[in-house]
C-alpha positions in Angstrom: 10.2 -20.2 6.8 6.7 -20.1 8.5 7.4 -17.6 11.3 8.5 -13.9 11.0 12.1 -13.5 12.1 14.0 -10.4 13.3 17.7 -11.3 12.7 19.2 -8.1 14.3 20.4 -7.5 17.8 17.7 -6.1 20.1 17.9 -2.3 20.8 18.6 -1.9 24.4 18.3 1.8 25.1 16.8 5.1 23.9 20.2 6.3 23.0 20.9 3.3 20.7 17.4 3.7 19.2 18.0 7.4 18.5 21.3 6.5 16.8 19.7 3.8 14.7 17.1 6.3 13.5 19.6 9.1 12.9 17.9 11.5 15.3 19.0 13.2 18.5 17.6 11.6 21.7 15.9 14.8 22.8 14.2 15.2 19.4 13.0 11.6 19.5 11.5 12.2 22.9 10.0 15.5 21.9 8.2 13.9 18.9 6.9 11.2 21.2 5.4 13.7 23.6 3.2 15.4 20.9 1.7 12.5 19.1 -1.8 13.7 19.8 -1.3 16.7 17.5 0.9 14.9 15.0 -1.8 13.4 12.7 -4.2 14.9 10.1 -7.5 12.9 9.9 -9.1 12.3 6.6 -12.5 10.7 5.8 -12.6 8.4 2.8 -15.6 8.1 0.5 -18.2 5.7 1.7 -17.7 2.1 0.6 -19.9 1.4 -2.4 -21.2 -1.9 -1.1 -21.6 -1.2 2.6 -21.9 2.6 2.7 -19.5 2.6 5.6 -17.3 5.7 6.1 -13.6 5.1 7.0 -11.2 7.4 8.7 -7.5 7.5 8.0 -4.8 9.4 9.8 -1.9 10.9 7.9 1.2 11.6 10.1 2.5 15.1 9.9 6.0 15.9 8.7 8.3 15.1 11.7 6.4 12.0 12.7 6.1 10.8 9.1 9.9 11.1 8.6 10.5 9.2 11.8 8.1 6.5 11.0 9.6 6.1 7.5 13.0 5.6 9.2 11.6 3.0 11.6 10.4 1.1 8.5 13.7 1.3 6.6 16.0 0.8 9.5 14.1 -1.7 11.7 11.0 -3.2 10.1 12.6 -3.9 6.6 15.1 -6.1 8.3 12.4 -8.6 9.3 12.1 -11.8 7.3 8.4 -12.3 6.7 6.9 -15.6 5.5 5.3 -15.7 2.1 1.8 -16.2 3.4 1.9 -12.5 4.5 1.2 -10.5 1.3 0.1 -7.0 2.1 1.9 -3.8 3.0 5.4 -5.3 2.9 8.4 -4.5 0.7 8.7 -6.9 -2.2 11.7 -9.2 -2.5 13.3 -10.8 -5.5 11.5 -14.1 -4.7 8.1 -12.6 -3.6 6.3 -9.6 -5.0 3.9 -9.4 -2.1 0.9 -7.6 -3.5 -2.7 -8.4 -4.4 -1.7 -10.1 -7.6 0.8 -12.4 -6.0 -1.7 -13.1 -3.2 -4.3 -14.2 -5.8 -1.8 -16.2 -7.8 -1.1 -18.4 -4.8 -4.7 -19.6 -4.9 -4.8 -20.3 -8.6 -6.5 -23.5 -9.9 -8.4 -23.9 -6.6 -11.5 -26.1 -6.2 -12.7 -24.2 -3.2 -12.2 -20.7 -1.9 -12.8 -19.4 1.6 -12.7 -15.6 1.8 -12.6 -14.0 5.3 -12.4 -10.4 6.5 -11.2 -9.2 9.9 -13.7 -6.8 11.4 -12.4 -3.2 12.0 -8.9 -4.5 11.9 -6.7 -1.4 12.6 -9.0 0.2 15.2 -9.0 -3.1 17.2 -5.2 -3.5 17.2 -4.7 -1.9 20.6 -1.7 -0.4 22.4 -1.1 -3.6 24.4 -0.8 -5.6 21.2 1.7 -3.2 19.7 3.7 -3.1 23.0 3.8 -6.9 23.0 5.3 -6.9 19.5 8.1 -4.6 20.5 8.7 -6.4 23.8 8.4 -10.1 22.8 9.0 -10.2 19.1 11.8 -7.7 18.8 12.9 -8.2 22.4 13.7 -4.5 22.9 14.3 -3.0 26.3 11.3 -1.6 28.2 12.1 2.1 27.6 12.5 1.4 23.9 9.3 -0.5 23.8 7.5 2.3 25.5 8.6 5.1 23.2 8.2 3.0 20.0 4.6 2.1 21.1 3.8 5.8 21.6 5.3 6.7 18.2 3.4 4.0 16.2 0.0 4.2 17.9 -2.7 6.9 18.1 -5.5 7.3 20.5 -5.1 3.8 21.9 -4.8 1.8 18.6 -3.0 1.3 15.4 -3.8 4.3 13.1 -4.8 3.4 9.5 -2.6 5.7 7.4 0.4 5.6 9.8 3.6 4.7 7.9 4.5 1.9 10.4 1.0 0.5 10.7 1.1 -2.1 7.9 4.3 -3.7 9.3 2.8 -3.9 12.7 -0.4 -5.3 11.3 1.6 -8.1 9.7 3.1 -8.9 13.1 -0.1 -9.0 15.2 -0.2 -12.8 15.1 3.6 -13.3 15.1 3.4 -16.0 17.8 0.5 -18.1 16.5 -0.2 -17.5 12.8 2.6 -19.7 11.7 0.9 -22.6 13.7 -2.3 -21.9 11.9 -0.5 -21.9 8.5 1.3 -25.1 9.3 -1.9 -26.8 10.5 -3.9 -25.8 7.3 -1.0 -26.9 5.1 -1.0 -30.3 6.8 -4.7 -30.6 5.7 -3.9 -29.7 2.1 -5.1 -26.1 2.4 -3.4 -22.9 1.3 -3.5 -19.8 3.5 -2.6 -16.2 2.8 -3.3 -12.9 4.6 -3.3 -9.5 2.9 -3.6 -7.3 6.1 -7.3 -7.8 7.0 -8.2 -10.1 4.0 -7.7 -13.8 4.7 -7.9 -16.4 2.0 -7.9 -20.2 2.4 -8.1 -22.4 -0.7 -7.9 -26.1 -1.7 -6.8 -27.7 -4.9 -9.3 -30.5 -4.2 -12.9 -30.5 -3.2 -13.4 -30.3 0.6 -16.5 -31.0 2.6 -18.4 -28.7 5.0 -16.7 -30.1 8.0 -13.2 -29.2 6.7 -14.4 -25.7 5.7 -16.0 -25.0 9.1 -12.9 -26.3 11.0 -10.6 -24.0 9.0 -12.8 -20.9 9.7 -13.0 -21.8 13.4 -9.3 -22.1 13.6 -8.9 -18.6 12.0 -11.5 -17.2 14.4 -9.6 -18.7 17.4 -6.4 -17.1 16.3 -8.1 -13.7 16.0 -9.8 -14.1 19.4 -6.5 -14.3 21.1 -5.9 -10.7 20.0 -9.5 -9.6 20.7 -10.3 -9.5 17.0 -13.1 -11.3 15.1 -14.3 -12.1 11.7 -16.8 -10.0 9.9 -19.5 -12.6 9.3 -21.1 -10.7 6.4 -17.8 -10.9 4.5 -17.3 -14.6 5.0 -17.7 -16.3 1.6 -17.2 -19.9 0.6 -17.2 -20.6 -3.2 -16.9 -23.8 -5.1 -15.3 -23.7 -8.5 -18.4 -25.4 -10.1 -20.6 -22.5 -9.1 -20.2 -20.6 -12.3 -22.8 -18.0 -11.4 -20.7 -16.8 -8.4 -17.5 -14.7 -8.3 -14.5 -16.9 -7.8 -12.2 -14.1 -6.7 -9.3 -13.4 -4.3 -8.6 -9.8 -3.4 -10.7 -8.6 -6.4 -9.1 -10.9 -9.0 -10.7 -13.9 -10.7 -8.7 -17.1 -10.1 -10.6 -19.6 -12.2 -7.7 -19.6 -14.8 -4.1 -20.6 -14.1 -3.2 -16.9 -13.6 -5.4 -14.3 -11.9 -7.3 -11.9 -14.1 -9.5 -8.9 -13.7 -13.2 -9.9 -13.6 -15.0 -9.7 -17.0 -17.3 -6.8 -15.9 -14.2 -4.7 -15.0 -12.5 -5.6 -18.3 -15.5 -4.3 -20.2 -15.5 -1.2 -18.1 -11.8 -0.5 -19.0 -12.5 -1.1 -22.7 -15.3 1.5 -22.5 -13.0 4.0 -20.8 -10.4 3.6 -23.5 -13.1 4.2 -26.1 -14.3 7.3 -24.2 -10.7 8.7 -24.1 -10.4 8.2 -27.9 -13.8 9.9 -28.5 -13.2 12.9 -26.2 -9.5 13.2 -27.0 -10.1 13.8 -30.7 -11.7 17.2 -29.8 -10.5 18.2 -26.4 -7.2 17.0 -24.8 -6.8 20.0 -22.5 -9.7 20.1 -20.0 -9.2 19.0 -16.4 -12.0 16.5 -16.8 -10.1 14.8 -19.7 -6.8 14.8 -17.9 -8.6 13.0 -15.0 -10.3 10.5 -17.3 -7.1 9.7 -19.1 -5.1 9.2 -15.9 -7.8 7.0 -14.4 -7.9 4.9 -17.6 -4.1 4.7 -17.8 -3.9 3.4 -14.3 -6.4 0.6 -15.0 -4.6 -0.3 -18.2 -1.4 -0.5 -16.2 -3.2 -2.9 -13.9 -4.2 -5.0 -16.8 -0.6 -5.2 -17.9 0.6 -6.2 -14.4 -1.7 -9.2 -14.8 -0.4 -10.1 -18.3 -3.7 -9.3 -20.0 -3.1 -9.4 -23.8 -5.4 -6.3 -24.4 -3.1 -4.1 -22.3 -0.6 -3.3 -25.0 -3.3 -2.5 -27.5 -5.1 -0.2 -25.0 -1.7 1.5 -24.1 -1.1 2.1 -27.8 -4.5 3.6 -28.3 -4.2 5.9 -25.3 -0.8 7.1 -26.6 -2.6 8.6 -29.6 -4.8 10.8 -27.4 -2.4 12.0 -24.7 -3.6 14.9 -22.5 -2.1 18.3 -23.3 -2.1 21.8 -21.9 -3.7 24.8 -23.4 -2.0 28.2 -23.6 -3.4 29.3 -20.2 -2.0 26.1 -18.4 1.3 26.5 -20.4 1.7 30.0 -19.1 1.0 29.0 -15.5 3.6 26.2 -15.7 6.2 28.5 -17.2 5.6 31.0 -14.4 5.9 28.2 -11.7 9.1 26.9 -13.3 10.7 30.4 -13.4 9.7 30.9 -9.7 11.2 27.6 -8.8 14.5 28.6 -10.4 14.7 31.5 -7.9 14.5 29.3 -4.8 18.0 29.4 -3.2 19.9 26.1 -2.8 19.7 26.6 1.0 16.0 25.7 0.7 16.4 22.7 -1.6 16.3 20.1 1.2 13.0 21.2 2.6 10.1 18.8 1.8 7.8 21.4 0.5 10.4 22.5 -2.1 11.2 18.9 -3.1 7.5 18.2 -3.5 6.9 21.3 -5.7 10.0 20.5 -7.8 8.9 17.0 -8.6 5.3 18.2 -9.5 6.7 20.7 -11.9 9.0 18.1 -13.5 6.0 15.9 -14.0 3.9 18.6 -15.6 6.8 19.6 -17.9 6.6 16.0 -19.2 3.1 16.7 -20.3 4.1 20.1 -21.8 6.7 18.2 -23.9 3.9 16.8 -26.0 3.1 20.2 -27.5 6.1 22.5 -26.7 9.1 20.1 -26.8 11.9 22.7 -26.8 10.4 24.9 -24.2 9.7 22.0 -21.8 13.1 20.5 -22.3 14.8 23.8 -21.7 13.0 24.5 -18.5 13.5 20.9 -17.4 17.3 21.1 -17.9 17.5 24.4 -16.1 15.5 23.0 -13.1 17.6 19.8 -12.9 20.8 21.8 -12.9 19.4 24.2 -10.3 18.1 21.4 -8.1 21.1 19.0 -8.6 21.4 18.4 -4.8 17.7 17.5 -4.3 17.4 13.8 -3.1 14.8 11.4 -4.4 11.5 11.3 -2.5 12.5 7.9 -1.1 15.9 9.1 0.1 14.4 12.2 1.7 12.0 10.2 3.9 14.3 7.4 4.8 17.8 8.8 5.1 
């Protein structure tokens, strides 16, 4: 399957949309009328290579819950082709992440890495409306309200719960043609949101490379998007002095791997954890260092790196702990949580605090097993009706 497919019956009215999303029609319309005040902006740290500052927009509670339901009840029904690898729910046959994306381009002779310039800000309202109108074939009133709910200040908000699905549908009516054309020329194509990769198992000349890039640029132009020329990179496998990477992973071997420089960095972090953890396992700085290192070791394991199990074993010998002060704070928070009435248990703030306490009790188990286990059991009994985080947002 080369083209995205929505196999469900089109939604023909606001009433049916509201029923699909499990919300009253008046509430749906109320949320749509206050989109301007329904996001919290955040500024990310400057990019280490470009120095560029990016803004993301986190939807507030009501809008977030609604967008999550749009994902689970509408977008997750779409059958996406395997060349789309980013921001989509994995399936049994396709994991759809940066590792799977890189693996598709394994054993390549030539890599072409492309980046779409300012992707989300340049996906405008008209493009989103076209998706709801001509891909989903929803009625005009449904198209209008869904467009309002999923866009912000005239474009697709980076950080919106529905944004990654819509970003994967921007080229729904022509990307499959590009994919088919490249495949006919013996080239492999994937897109992980704004990162596009084309590769070849055999050596290709400049003419073939240039044609492939022009074809991608032509597809983007139809949606008023363009390539970021400074990010365009063509690499031949024989150029050993250059990175041969797809979405940050080296693909010179049969399976993708973390670049050597990063593997050395992780090894050093594990060593630092061992060195510091012998004397101080309770400081906030150590907790932060250990968590960062653990996450990177997990990434190694996801890639099948043989060092991951050894690193995990070494980290398990220097697990972060709590001192008496943090222990007392956690006990106090746990006892306060036990006094929250059940009538409050389905509120997001309560659910969030409950899950955080359960996580911290897991750390306390390392030093005060019986105390932590006792508190944990009491909390689980008291909060027996609390749904999982996933169920809370989507049901």
